[in-house]
C-alpha positions in Angstrom: -16.1 -25.3 -12.5 -13.3 -27.8 -12.2 -10.7 -25.2 -13.2 -12.2 -22.8 -10.8 -11.9 -25.3 -7.9 -8.4 -26.1 -8.9 -7.5 -22.4 -9.0 -9.0 -21.9 -5.6 -7.0 -24.9 -4.3 -3.7 -23.5 -5.6 -4.6 -20.1 -4.2 -5.5 -21.6 -0.8 -2.3 -23.7 -0.7 -0.2 -20.6 -1.6 -1.9 -18.5 0.9 -1.4 -21.2 3.6 2.3 -21.3 2.8 2.5 -17.5 3.1 0.6 -17.5 6.4 2.6 -20.3 8.0 5.9 -19.1 6.5 6.9 -22.7 5.8 8.8 -21.4 2.8 9.7 -17.9 1.7 6.7 -15.9 0.6 8.3 -15.0 -2.7 9.0 -18.6 -3.4 5.4 -19.5 -2.4 3.9 -16.9 -4.7 6.1 -17.9 -7.7 5.4 -21.6 -7.2 1.7 -20.8 -7.1 2.0 -18.6 -10.2 3.6 -21.2 -12.3 1.4 -24.0 -10.9 -1.6 -22.3 -12.5 0.2 -22.5 -15.9 1.4 -26.1 -15.4 -2.2 -27.3 -14.5 -3.6 -25.6 -17.6 -5.8 -23.1 -15.7 -4.4 -20.3 -17.8 -1.8 -20.2 -20.5 1.6 -18.8 -19.9 0.7 -15.9 -22.2 -2.3 -15.0 -20.1 -0.4 -15.4 -16.8 2.4 -13.2 -18.0 0.1 -10.6 -19.3 -1.6 -10.5 -15.9 1.5 -9.1 -14.4 1.0 -5.4 -14.0 4.3 -4.1 -15.4 3.3 -0.6 -14.6 3.3 -1.5 -10.9 6.6 -3.6 -11.2 8.6 -0.8 -12.9 7.0 1.8 -10.7 8.4 0.0 -7.7 11.8 -0.5 -9.2 11.9 3.2 -10.3 11.0 4.4 -6.8 13.6 2.0 -5.2 16.2 3.7 -7.4 15.0 7.2 -6.4 15.1 6.2 -2.7 18.6 4.6 -3.1 20.1 7.8 -4.4 18.3 10.0 -1.8 19.6 7.7 0.9 23.2 8.5 -0.1 22.6 12.2 0.7 21.9 11.5 4.4 18.5 13.2 4.2 16.7 10.2 5.8 19.0 10.2 8.8 18.4 14.0 9.1 14.6 13.6 9.1 14.9 10.7 11.5 16.8 12.7 14.1 14.5 15.7 13.6 11.4 13.7 14.2 12.9 11.9 17.2 14.0 15.2 18.8 10.6 16.7 18.3 9.2 13.8 20.3 12.0 14.1 22.8 13.1 10.5 22.1 9.9 9.0 23.5 8.7 6.0 21.4 5.0 6.5 21.6 5.0 10.2 20.5 7.5 9.2 17.7 5.0 6.5 16.5 2.1 8.9 16.5 4.0 11.6 14.6 5.2 9.0 12.1 1.6 7.8 11.7 0.3 11.3 11.0 3.2 12.1 8.7 2.7 8.9 6.7 -1.1 9.5 6.4 -0.6 13.0 5.0 2.2 12.2 2.6 0.4 9.0 1.3 -2.5 11.1 0.2 -0.4 13.0 -2.3 2.6 10.7 -3.0 0.9 7.3 -2.9 1.1 4.7 -0.2 3.9 2.7 -1.8 6.1 5.7 -2.4 5.6 7.0 1.1 6.5 3.6 2.6 9.7 3.5 0.6 10.7 7.0 1.9 9.6 6.8 5.5 10.3 3.2 6.6 14.1 3.7 6.3 13.7 6.7 8.6 12.0 4.7 11.3 14.6 2.0 11.0 17.3 4.5 11.8 15.4 6.0 14.8 14.7 2.5 16.3 18.3 1.6 15.8 19.5 4.7 17.7 17.0 4.1 20.5 17.8 0.3 20.7 14.2 -0.8 20.2 12.4 -3.0 17.6 11.0 -1.0 14.6 8.3 -3.6 14.0 5.4 -1.7 15.8 6.4 1.5 14.0 6.5 -0.2 10.6 3.1 -1.9 11.2 1.3 1.3 12.1 3.0 3.1 9.2 1.6 0.5 6.8 -1.9 1.1 8.2 -1.4 4.9 7.9 -0.2 4.7 4.3 -3.3 2.8 3.2 -5.6 5.1 5.1 -4.0 8.2 3.7 -4.0 6.7 0.2 -7.7 6.3 0.4 -8.2 10.0 0.7 -7.3 11.1 -2.8 -7.5 9.8 -6.4 -3.7 9.4 -6.7 -3.1 8.0 -3.2 -3.8 4.3 -3.9 -4.0 2.3 -7.1 -7.7 1.2 -6.6 -8.7 4.9 -6.5 -6.9 5.5 -9.8 -8.8 2.7 -11.4 -12.1 4.0 -10.1 -11.4 7.5 -11.2 -10.6 6.3 -14.7 -13.8 4.2 -14.9 -16.2 6.9 -13.5 -14.6 10.2 -14.6 -14.6 11.4 -11.0 -11.9 14.1 -10.7 -9.3 14.8 -8.0 -11.6 17.2 -6.0 -14.5 14.6 -6.1 -12.3 12.1 -4.3 -11.2 14.7 -1.7 -14.7 15.9 -1.1 -16.1 12.4 -0.6 -13.3 10.4 0.8 -11.1 12.7 2.8 -13.7 13.3 5.6 -13.9 9.6 6.7 -10.1 9.3 6.4 -9.7 12.2 8.9 -12.1 10.5 11.3 -10.3 7.2 10.9 -7.0 8.9 11.5 -8.2 10.2 14.9 -9.6 6.9 16.0 -6.5 5.1 14.8 -4.3 7.4 16.9 -6.5 6.5 19.9 -5.9 2.8 19.1 -2.2 3.3 18.9 -2.2 4.9 22.3 -4.3 2.1 23.8 -2.2 -0.7 22.3 1.3 0.7 22.8 1.3 3.0 25.8 3.8 1.8 28.4 5.0 -1.1 26.2 8.1 0.6 24.6 10.7 1.6 27.0 13.9 3.5 26.2 16.8 4.1 28.5 17.7 7.7 29.4 21.1 7.1 28.1 19.8 6.2 24.6 17.4 9.1 24.6 20.2 11.5 25.7 22.5 10.2 22.9 19.7 10.7 20.3 18.9 14.2 21.6 22.6 15.1 21.5 22.9 14.4 17.7 24.1 17.3 15.7 21.6 16.9 12.8 23.2 19.7 10.8 26.1 17.5 9.9 24.0 14.6 8.8 23.5 15.8 5.2 26.5 14.2 3.4 26.0 15.5 -0.1 24.1 18.8 -0.4 24.5 19.1 -4.1 23.1 15.7 -4.8 20.3 16.4 -2.2 19.3 19.5 -4.1 19.2 17.6 -7.4 17.3 14.8 -5.8 14.7 17.1 -4.3 14.2 18.8 -7.6 13.7 15.5 -9.4 11.4 14.3 -6.7 9.3 17.4 -7.0 9.1 17.1 -10.8 8.2 13.4 -10.4 5.4 14.2 -8.0 4.1 16.9 -10.2 4.1 14.5 -13.2 2.1 12.0 -11.1 -0.5 14.6 -10.3 -0.6 15.7 -14.0 -0.6 12.2 -15.3 -4.0 12.7 -17.0 -2.7 15.7 -18.8 0.7 14.5 -19.9 -0.5 11.0 -20.7 2.6 9.2 -19.2 2.2 6.2 -17.0 3.5 6.2 -13.4 6.1 3.5 -14.2 7.7 5.6 -16.9 7.7 8.7 -14.7 9.3 6.7 -11.8 11.9 4.9 -13.9 12.9 8.1 -15.7 13.5 9.8 -12.3 15.3 6.8 -10.9 17.6 6.3 -13.9 18.4 10.0 -14.1 19.4 10.1 -10.4 21.4 7.0 -10.9 23.5 8.7 -13.6 23.9 11.9 -11.6 24.9 10.1 -8.4 27.5 7.6 -9.5 27.0 5.9 -12.8 29.9 3.5 -12.1 28.1 1.8 -9.2 25.0 0.7 -11.0 25.7 -3.0 -10.4 26.1 -2.4 -6.7 22.8 -0.4 -6.6 20.9 -3.1 -8.5 22.3 -5.9 -6.3 21.8 -4.2 -2.9 19.1 -1.5 -3.1 16.4 -3.2 -5.3 14.2 -5.6 -3.3 14.0 -8.3 -5.9 12.2 -10.7 -3.5 9.3 -8.2 -3.2 9.3 -7.7 -7.0 9.0 -11.4 -7.7 6.4 -11.8 -5.0 4.2 -9.3 -6.8 4.7 -11.0 -10.1 3.6 -14.4 -8.6 0.6 -12.8 -6.9 -0.6 -11.2 -10.1 -0.5 -14.5 -11.8 -2.4 -16.4 -9.1 -5.1 -13.8 -8.8 -5.5 -13.8 -12.6 -6.5 -17.5 -12.4 -9.4 -16.5 -10.1 -10.4 -13.8 -12.6 -10.1 -16.1 -15.7 -12.1 -18.9 -14.1 -14.9 -16.5 -13.2 -14.6 -16.9 -9.4 -14.3 -13.1 -8.6 -17.0 -12.2 -11.1 -19.2 -15.0 -9.7 -19.0 -13.5 -6.2 -19.7 -10.0 -7.6 -22.7 -11.2 -9.6 -24.0 -12.9 -6.4 -23.9 -9.5 -4.7 -26.1 -8.1 -7.4 -28.6 -11.0 -6.9 -28.5 -10.6 -3.1 -29.2 -6.8 -3.0 -31.6 -6.6 -6.0 -29.9 -3.3 -6.9 -31.2 -1.5 -3.8 -28.6 1.3 -3.4 -28.3 1.5 0.4 -28.0 -2.3 0.8 -25.7 -2.5 -2.2 -23.4 0.2 -0.7 -23.1 -1.8 2.6 -22.5 -5.1 0.8 -19.9 -3.6 -1.5 -18.1 -1.8 1.4 -17.8 -4.9 3.5 -17.2 -7.3 0.6 -14.4 -5.1 -0.7 -12.9 -4.8 2.8 -12.9 -8.5 3.4 -11.7 -9.6 0.0 -9.0 -6.8 -0.2 -7.5 -8.2 3.0 -6.7 -11.5 1.4 -6.6 -10.7 -2.3 -4.5 -7.7 -3.6 -7.0 -4.9 -3.9 -5.8 -3.8 -7.4 -7.0 -6.9 -9.4 -10.1 -7.1 -7.1 -11.2 -3.6 -8.0 -10.4 -4.2 -11.6 -12.8 -7.2 -11.6 -15.5 -5.3 -9.7 -15.6 -2.2 -11.9 -17.5 -3.9 -14.8 -20.0 -5.3 -12.2 -20.7 -1.8 -10.8 -21.1 -0.4 -14.3 -23.7 -3.1 -15.0 -25.4 -2.3 -11.7 -25.5 1.3 -12.7 -27.5 0.3 -15.8 -29.9 -1.8 -13.6 -30.5 1.0 -11.1 -30.7 3.6 -13.8 -30.0 6.5 -11.5 -26.5 8.0 -11.7 -26.8 9.8 -8.3 -27.7 6.6 -6.5 -24.4 5.0 -7.8 -22.1 7.6 -6.2 -22.1 6.2 -2.7 -21.7 2.7 -4.1 -18.5 3.7 -5.9 -17.2 5.5 -2.8 -18.0 2.4 -0.7 -15.8 0.2 -3.0 -13.0 2.8 -2.8 -13.1 2.9 1.0 -13.5 -0.9 1.4 -10.7 -1.8 -1.0 -8.1 0.7 0.3 -8.9 0.3 4.0 -9.5 -3.4 3.9 -6.0 -3.9 2.5 -4.7 -3.2 6.0 -6.2 -6.5 7.2 -3.2 -8.8 6.3 0.3 -8.3 5.1 -0.6 -9.2 1.5 -3.7 -7.0 1.3 -2.1 -4.0 -0.4 1.1 -3.2 -2.2 2.4 -0.9 0.6 2.2 -3.8 3.0 4.3 -6.1 0.9 6.9 -3.4 0.2 7.2 -2.4 3.9 7.5 -6.0 5.1 10.1 -6.6 2.4 12.2 -3.6 3.7 11.9 -4.8 7.2 13.1 -8.3 6.3 16.0 -7.0 4.2 17.2 -5.1 7.3 17.0 -8.2 9.6 13.6 -7.6 11.2 11.1 -10.4 10.6 7.4 -9.6 10.7 5.3 -12.8 10.8 1.9 -13.0 9.0 0.2 -13.7 12.4 2.0 -10.8 14.1 0.9 -8.3 11.5 -2.6 -9.6 11.2 -3.3 -9.2 14.9 -2.8 -5.5 14.6 -3.7 -4.9 10.9 -7.1 -6.6 11.2 -8.0 -4.5 14.2 -7.3 -1.2 12.4 -9.0 -2.4 9.3 -12.1 -3.3 11.2 -12.1 0.1 12.9 -11.8 1.8 9.5 -14.6 -0.2 7.9 -16.9 0.5 10.8 -16.2 4.2 10.6 -16.8 4.1 6.9 -20.1 2.3 7.4 -21.4 5.0 9.6 -20.0 7.7 7.3 -21.7 6.2 4.2 -25.1 5.8 6.0 -25.1 9.2 7.6 -23.8 11.2 4.6 -25.7 9.6 1.7 -28.7 7.9 3.2 
């Protein structure tokens, strides 16, 4: 119990430092991560093993892929195309980017999509001379919503699919409908929140509309190779269960290959300027801190309490799991949370002794974990990556600023999911 309280204290202090931004969030996470070792809560070996190296190298690999693709000029090309389609008007651009992010995230994953699309919106905002922060915030929300729709869209769904043997079509059949509804309501929220608040001069709009987008592709040969590699990488992600290769290896292979093809003599420059090391180390510290909550039994204690509260009644359990997952995933990264909850749901399945009754409970956790991650800027991997890209480009997004918007969209998504679960399954 003493170690659990100490772990909670360290987590609370670290979280407070991240919220108040008294120090850099990467520094706060790493200090918290090593504090759990120094205080004896977990050993260094356990803390280091808690780091999900599949996630870490997946991120690095994707950063390498995006770095090479950026050299081709394709992002600027897409940026201008989207802006022209919306006639240079900020709100239509935001809505189009929201819809595009939601769709791509369902098949490429929320983190990958953010890495590809955030640079685009940075370019558009730069040309229109407006802040990109509202665009980035809504794209984070879209990436997590879209990721909830399929088995490969968000890491929690991959874990659930592995634990339950649900296939790709099961996820689409059960999770895509609420995501479509959430997308519609979220577009409505975007219109209510941002209409009339982003103004662009006619001069800036005219300059943007006058761009000759055909000349923006700088290296057509490299673009063709990059698109082929990207296509093969996505195919490998979808066939991961067949080829038995982890996402990190797939992403790193693609990234290293493109690095060789593009300019093998500028590797040091790419590593120094295009890899967001602050975000990478923030993830590492976060994994270590959350592991202390798992090791001391705190997360499992909460989950067991849910079982005692609901007495295994399926409808009540679904609602409790949905909201518990949504709330906890907003403040604790949803990957370790879901990993800790899976054994609890498996035990609950034995208690209920009715496989059909467990289906909505699993879908409730999937929706709660993926959509609740929008609540704060550390709730999901995509959030952290997007904020990191923004910071690296000189645009600061505060914890409070993000949470005011993210929590509203997360609440909307969980409420929609509540009605969906109740109406469809009960």
